C-alpha positions in Angstrom: -49.4 -21.7 10.8 -48.9 -19.7 14.0 -50.8 -19.3 17.3 -52.6 -16.1 16.3 -54.3 -17.8 13.4 -56.1 -20.3 15.6 -57.6 -18.0 18.3 -61.1 -18.9 19.4 -63.7 -16.2 19.0 -66.3 -17.8 21.3 -64.8 -18.2 24.8 -64.4 -15.1 27.0 -61.8 -15.5 29.8 -62.6 -15.5 33.5 -62.3 -12.4 35.7 -60.9 -12.6 39.2 -64.4 -11.8 40.5 -66.1 -14.7 38.8 -67.0 -17.5 41.1 -65.9 -21.1 40.8 -69.5 -22.0 40.1 -69.6 -19.6 37.2 -66.3 -21.0 35.9 -67.5 -24.6 36.0 -70.7 -23.5 34.1 -68.5 -21.9 31.3 -66.3 -25.0 31.2 -69.3 -27.2 30.8 -70.8 -25.1 28.0 -67.6 -25.3 26.0 -66.5 -28.8 27.0 -63.1 -27.7 28.4 -61.4 -28.3 31.7 -59.2 -25.1 31.8 -59.9 -21.4 31.6 -57.6 -18.3 31.6 -58.0 -15.7 34.3 -57.5 -12.2 32.9 -57.4 -8.8 34.6 -58.0 -6.2 31.9 -55.4 -7.4 29.4 -53.1 -9.1 31.9 -53.0 -12.9 32.0 -53.0 -13.9 35.6 -53.0 -17.7 35.2 -54.8 -20.7 34.0 -57.3 -22.4 36.3 -58.3 -26.1 36.0 -61.5 -27.9 36.9 -59.6 -29.6 39.7 -58.5 -26.3 41.1 -62.1 -25.2 41.4 -63.3 -28.4 42.9 -60.6 -28.2 45.5 -61.9 -24.9 46.7 -65.3 -23.4 47.7 -67.1 -22.9 44.4 -69.0 -20.0 45.8 -65.8 -18.0 46.2 -64.2 -15.8 43.5 -61.5 -17.6 41.5 -59.2 -14.7 42.2 -58.8 -16.1 45.7 -57.9 -19.6 44.6 -54.4 -21.1 44.7 -53.7 -22.4 41.2 -52.0 -25.7 40.7 -50.2 -24.7 37.5 -47.7 -22.1 36.6 -48.8 -19.6 33.9 -48.6 -21.7 30.7 -49.1 -19.7 27.5 -47.8 -19.2 24.0 -46.8 -16.1 22.1 -48.9 -15.0 19.1 -46.1 -15.8 16.7 -45.3 -19.3 18.1 -45.6 -22.1 15.6 -48.4 -24.6 15.9 -45.9 -27.3 16.9 -44.9 -25.2 19.9 -48.6 -24.8 20.8 -49.1 -28.6 20.6 -45.9 -29.2 22.7 -47.0 -27.0 25.6 -50.6 -28.3 25.6 -49.3 -31.8 25.7 -46.8 -31.0 28.4 -49.4 -29.6 30.7 -52.3 -31.8 29.4 -54.4 -28.7 28.6 -57.7 -28.4 26.9 -57.1 -24.7 26.2 -54.0 -22.5 26.1 -53.8 -18.7 26.4 -52.1 -16.6 23.7 -50.3 -13.3 24.5 -48.7 -10.7 22.3 -45.1 -9.3 22.5 -46.1 -7.0 25.3 -47.6 -9.8 27.3 -51.2 -8.7 26.7 -53.8 -11.4 26.5 -55.1 -11.9 23.0 -57.3 -15.0 23.3 -57.0 -18.8 23.6 -56.7 -21.9 21.5 -58.9 -24.9 22.2 -57.9 -28.5 21.8 -60.8 -28.8 19.3 -59.3 -25.9 17.2 -56.1 -27.9 16.9 -57.9 -31.1 15.8 -59.9 -29.2 13.2 -56.8 -27.6 11.9 -55.0 -30.9 11.4 -58.1 -32.6 10.1 -58.2 -30.0 7.3 -54.6 -30.4 6.3 -54.4 -31.8 2.7 -52.2 -34.7 3.7 -54.9 -36.0 6.0 -57.9 -35.5 3.6 -56.1 -36.6 0.4 -56.6 -40.3 -0.4 -53.7 -42.6 0.1 -52.2 -45.2 2.4 -50.2 -45.3 5.7 -46.9 -47.1 6.2 -45.2 -47.5 9.5 -41.5 -48.3 9.5 -39.4 -49.3 12.6 -35.7 -48.5 12.8 -33.0 -47.3 15.0 -32.6 -43.6 15.5 -29.2 -43.5 13.9 -30.6 -45.1 10.7 -33.3 -42.5 10.2 -33.0 -40.5 7.0 -36.2 -38.9 5.6 -34.4 -38.1 2.3 -33.5 -41.7 1.8 -37.0 -42.9 2.7 -38.5 -40.3 0.3 -36.2 -41.5 -2.5 -37.4 -45.1 -2.0 -41.1 -44.0 -2.1 -40.5 -41.8 -5.2 -38.7 -44.7 -7.0 -42.1 -46.4 -7.1 -43.8 -43.3 -8.6 -45.4 -42.3 -5.3 -44.8 -39.4 -2.9 -44.7 -38.8 0.8 -47.5 -36.5 1.8 -46.6 -36.3 5.5 -44.5 -38.1 8.1 -44.0 -38.1 11.8 -41.8 -39.9 14.3 -42.8 -41.8 17.4 -40.0 -42.4 19.9 -39.9 -45.5 22.1 -38.3 -44.3 25.4 -37.4 -47.8 26.4 -35.3 -48.6 23.4 -33.3 -46.8 20.7 -36.0 -47.6 18.2 -38.4 -45.2 16.5 -41.5 -45.6 14.4 -41.7 -43.5 11.2 -45.3 -43.1 10.1 -45.7 -42.1 6.4 -48.8 -41.0 4.5 -48.3 -42.0 0.8 -50.4 -40.6 -2.0 -51.2 -44.0 -3.6 -53.6 -46.7 -2.3 -51.7 -49.7 -3.6 -48.4 -49.6 -1.7 -47.4 -53.2 -2.4 -44.5 -52.1 -4.7 -43.4 -49.5 -2.1 -43.4 -52.1 0.7 -41.4 -54.5 -1.4 -38.8 -51.9 -2.1 -38.5 -51.0 1.6 -38.0 -54.6 2.4 -35.4 -54.9 -0.4 -33.5 -52.1 1.3 -33.8 -54.0 4.7 -36.3 -51.6 6.2 -38.6 -53.2 8.8 -42.2 -52.5 7.8 -44.2 -52.6 11.1 -47.6 -51.9 9.6 -49.4 -50.7 6.5 -53.0 -49.5 6.1 -54.6 -49.2 2.7 -57.9 -47.4 2.2 -59.0 -50.0 -0.3 -58.6 -52.7 2.3 -60.7 -50.7 4.8 -63.6 -50.2 2.3 -63.4 -53.8 1.3 -63.8 -54.8 4.9 -66.8 -52.5 5.3 -68.4 -53.9 2.2 -67.9 -57.5 3.5 -69.5 -56.6 6.8 -72.4 -54.9 5.0 -72.9 -58.0 2.8 -72.8 -60.2 5.8 -75.4 -58.1 7.6 -77.7 -58.1 4.5 -77.4 -61.9 4.3 -78.3 -62.2 7.9 -81.4 -60.0 7.6 -82.6 -61.9 4.6 -82.5 -65.3 6.4 
């Protein structure tokens, strides 16, 4: 998946002649805090809600001093690069340009969320396992072999780094709901299982709460 596949078709960029008041109204309509400013096809910059509030909202945005540099992604950039830049600048939208630096459109934070929500590994039933280990001990191939030895498969994985230590958390989505055998095998190989979440446990908890509520209402 690349940036050009996620372009929003609904939000039109600001012109330099648009006022801060008009920009705030558009941001409110689309629940975003940033908007690109475009002159013809040239991306001039990205304006934030704070930029507008720090100026006279009756003035044209083209006269504003912007607080950010010109963050953007290229149309062929991978979705991970899009996420990285949006996270670095804490953006709600990011402009997309082509190889000739022409503005093509933008990607909203919501577009990214919908994309990842629709990925099979998120929608497919299964369980979550979180392993804690040192960076030097990390081997996805070894982890996958352990999971597969118990007739399961890793649907997805990601790493969370603890900046204060040399430890990392490896979060795995497994395609089975009963992971007791997988957990036992991890422990047998001296892996630290930090947490596990089983969908069956979640639904059992909901059922218990429902039964408790029904008992209360019948008193």
